[in-house]
Phi, psi and omega in degrees: 000148184278149185297327175298325175290325175291319177305312186289308182308331178271351181079017183279140163275336181256122180293331174305321186286325173296317189296336182287337179279324180276322184256084180216178190251021183273356184093150189298316177300319185284318186286322171306311187294320181285320171300305172309320178298315182297314182292321183295317178289336178290312186245010168073020182246145169281103194292331178283320184266352178066029181233152176281141177282145181274000000 
């Protein structure tokens, strides 16, 4: 996935902000969960399951 797409999904204006989410020391699983949670909060959908939250 292109950095620009991730940046758009997360609502970041600055690519450097997006990179702080991608390039960190928290571990892949924790980072993935944070991104999924952020996307879910933005659009009201369960990103992993593809279903809308009630």
